C-alpha positions as CSV (number, residue, x, y, z in Angstrom):
1,M,39.5,-0.2,-64.8
2,K,35.8,0.7,-62.7
3,L,36.3,2.7,-58.9
4,M,33.9,1.4,-56.0
5,P,31.2,3.9,-55.4
6,A,32.1,5.2,-52.0
7,L,30.9,2.8,-49.2
8,K,27.4,4.3,-47.4
9,C,27.3,3.8,-43.9
10,I,24.9,1.9,-43.4
11,P,22.8,1.5,-39.8
12,T,23.5,-2.4,-39.1
13,P,22.8,-4.1,-36.1
14,V,26.6,-3.4,-34.6
15,A,26.7,0.0,-35.6
16,V,23.4,0.2,-34.0
17,A,24.6,-1.0,-30.6
18,L,28.3,1.0,-31.2
19,G,25.8,4.0,-31.5
20,C,23.3,3.5,-28.2
21,A,26.8,2.8,-26.3
22,C,28.0,6.2,-27.0
23,L,24.8,8.2,-26.3
24,S,25.1,5.8,-22.8
25,F,28.6,6.7,-22.2
26,S,28.0,10.4,-23.1
27,A,24.7,10.0,-20.6
28,L,26.0,8.8,-17.9
29,A,29.1,10.7,-18.1
30,A,27.0,13.8,-18.0
31,D,25.3,11.8,-15.0
32,D,28.7,11.8,-13.3
33,A,29.1,14.5,-12.9
34,R,26.2,15.9,-11.7
35,I,26.6,13.1,-9.0
36,T,29.3,14.5,-8.4
37,E,28.6,17.8,-8.2
38,A,25.5,17.7,-5.5
39,R,27.2,15.4,-4.0
40,A,29.8,17.8,-3.4
41,A,27.0,20.9,-2.4
42,A,25.2,18.5,-0.4
43,S,28.4,17.0,2.0
44,T,29.2,20.2,2.8
45,L,26.1,21.4,5.4
46,P,26.4,18.0,7.7
47,P,30.0,18.3,9.2
48,R,29.1,22.4,9.5
49,L,26.1,21.5,11.0
50,L,27.8,18.9,13.5
51,A,30.0,21.4,14.5
52,A,27.6,23.8,15.0
53,L,25.6,21.1,17.5
54,N,28.5,20.1,19.1
55,E,30.2,23.8,20.0
56,K,26.1,24.7,21.4
57,I,25.5,21.4,23.2
58,A,29.4,21.7,25.4
59,E,27.6,25.1,25.8
60,V,24.7,25.0,26.7
61,G,23.5,21.2,27.0
62,P,21.5,19.2,24.0
63,E,18.2,21.0,24.7
64,G,19.8,24.8,24.2
65,A,21.4,23.0,20.8
66,I,17.7,22.5,19.8
67,P,17.6,26.0,17.8
68,V,21.0,25.0,15.4
69,C,18.9,22.2,13.7
70,K,15.4,24.4,13.7
71,D,17.3,28.0,12.4
72,M,20.5,27.5,11.8
73,A,20.2,24.3,9.5
74,P,18.2,26.1,7.2
75,A,20.7,29.6,6.9
76,M,23.4,27.2,6.4
77,A,21.2,25.7,3.6
78,K,20.4,28.8,1.6
79,E,24.6,29.4,1.5
80,V,25.0,26.5,0.3
81,A,22.4,27.1,-2.4
82,A,23.7,31.1,-2.8
83,S,27.4,29.5,-4.0
84,T,26.7,26.1,-5.3
85,G,23.1,26.7,-7.5
86,W,21.6,23.5,-5.6
87,Q,18.8,23.6,-3.0
88,L,19.5,22.0,0.0
89,K,16.7,20.2,2.8
90,R,16.6,17.6,5.1
91,V,13.8,14.8,4.5
92,S,13.1,12.1,7.0
93,L,10.3,9.4,7.3
94,K,10.1,10.6,10.5
95,P,10.1,14.4,10.3
96,R,10.3,16.7,13.4
97,N,9.8,20.4,11.5
98,A,6.2,18.3,9.4
99,Q,6.9,22.0,7.0
100,R,9.9,21.2,5.9
101,A,11.1,17.8,6.5
102,T,8.0,16.1,5.1
103,P,9.5,14.3,1.8
104,D,7.7,14.5,-0.9
105,A,7.1,11.2,-3.8
106,W,10.5,11.1,-4.5
107,E,12.3,11.8,-1.8
108,K,9.9,8.8,0.0
109,T,10.7,6.4,-2.6
110,A,14.5,7.0,-1.9
111,L,14.6,7.4,2.1
112,E,11.8,4.0,1.4
113,E,15.2,2.1,-0.6
114,F,17.4,3.5,1.4
115,D,15.8,1.3,4.8
116,R,15.8,-1.5,2.3
117,R,19.3,-1.8,1.7
118,A,20.1,-1.0,4.9
119,A,17.8,-3.5,6.2
120,A,19.6,-6.2,3.1
121,G,23.0,-5.2,4.7
122,E,24.7,-2.3,3.3
123,N,26.7,0.7,5.4
124,P,24.4,4.0,5.3
125,A,26.9,6.4,5.3
126,T,27.4,5.2,2.1
127,L,24.1,5.5,0.5
128,E,23.3,7.3,-2.5
129,K,20.8,7.9,-5.7
130,G,20.7,10.9,-8.3
131,E,18.8,11.1,-11.1
132,V,17.3,13.2,-13.8
133,V,13.0,13.8,-12.4
134,E,10.9,15.0,-15.6
135,T,9.4,18.1,-13.7
136,A,6.3,20.7,-14.3
137,G,8.7,23.4,-14.2
138,G,11.3,21.4,-16.4
139,P,13.7,18.3,-15.7
140,V,16.2,19.0,-12.6
141,Y,18.9,16.8,-11.5
142,R,17.4,15.4,-7.6
143,Y,20.2,13.9,-5.3
144,A,19.4,12.2,-1.7
145,K,22.3,10.5,0.6
146,A,20.9,9.4,3.9
147,L,21.7,10.8,6.9
148,P,22.7,7.5,9.6
149,T,21.3,8.8,12.9
150,Q,25.4,9.4,15.4
151,A,25.7,9.2,18.9
152,L,25.7,13.1,19.1
153,C,22.0,12.8,17.5
154,L,21.0,10.6,20.5
155,S,20.5,12.8,22.4
156,C,17.5,14.7,21.2
157,H,16.4,11.4,19.0
158,G,17.1,8.1,21.0
159,P,14.4,6.6,22.8
160,R,11.9,9.2,23.9
161,D,11.5,7.9,27.7
162,Q,15.4,8.1,27.1
163,L,15.3,11.9,26.8
164,K,16.7,14.4,29.9
165,P,12.8,16.2,30.6
166,E,14.5,19.4,29.7
167,V,15.4,18.4,26.1
168,R,11.7,16.0,26.2
169,A,9.9,20.0,26.7
170,V,12.2,22.0,24.6
171,I,10.9,19.6,22.0
172,D,7.9,19.9,23.2
173,E,7.0,23.5,22.6
174,H,9.0,24.5,19.2
175,Y,7.8,20.8,17.7
176,P,4.0,19.2,19.4
177,D,3.8,17.2,16.8
178,D,7.5,15.8,16.4
179,R,7.6,11.7,14.9
180,A,11.4,12.1,15.4
181,T,12.5,10.3,18.5
182,G,13.5,6.3,18.4
183,Y,16.4,6.3,16.8
184,K,19.8,4.2,17.8
185,E,23.4,4.8,16.3
186,G,23.7,3.5,12.6
187,D,19.7,4.1,11.9
188,I,19.2,6.2,9.2
189,R,17.3,9.2,10.3
190,G,16.5,10.8,6.5
191,A,18.4,11.9,3.9
192,I,19.8,15.1,2.8
193,V,18.7,16.4,-0.9
194,A,19.8,18.5,-3.4
195,T,18.8,20.0,-6.4
196,K,18.9,22.1,-9.4
197,R,17.0,22.7,-12.5
198,L,18.7,21.4,-15.5
């Protein structure tokens, strides 16, 4: 009786498809883990910032709370980076602080996509984007989450002619090139971006 030779693994279309599916599943699993991690890091900043703003507004009014966004928010972002490894920043298509909040090309594309999706009826609070991006220094994972305007934000970011004169004066003093007014509740004011080198 003649034994059959051992079967060789020949790449059939089905095997190739299954192999690609496994690779895609691995990539998706890694991407899911990254976006979950990035979302967790990015989600730590807004509640802390809102709590600090509420406290300061109750203490000294909205004009006295402007330094919370100006000074405390970057300090909070550094604390998150130190504990998680994710670099955080806030960006906007209409920045108040052009040096810190002007989006780069990837961030601008994400913000424009969020605006389109919100205009099509998606809930701004759920809008996010995460992906691996190749940079000159190597690949990084970038994540952006839309920041909808809340009622609290309107004291400093609502229509300029409706802001208290004291608020306008402080904004003009600290941000002479301010573009971050004219919002209504629910508008996307910007995004929080988390970045980590891979």
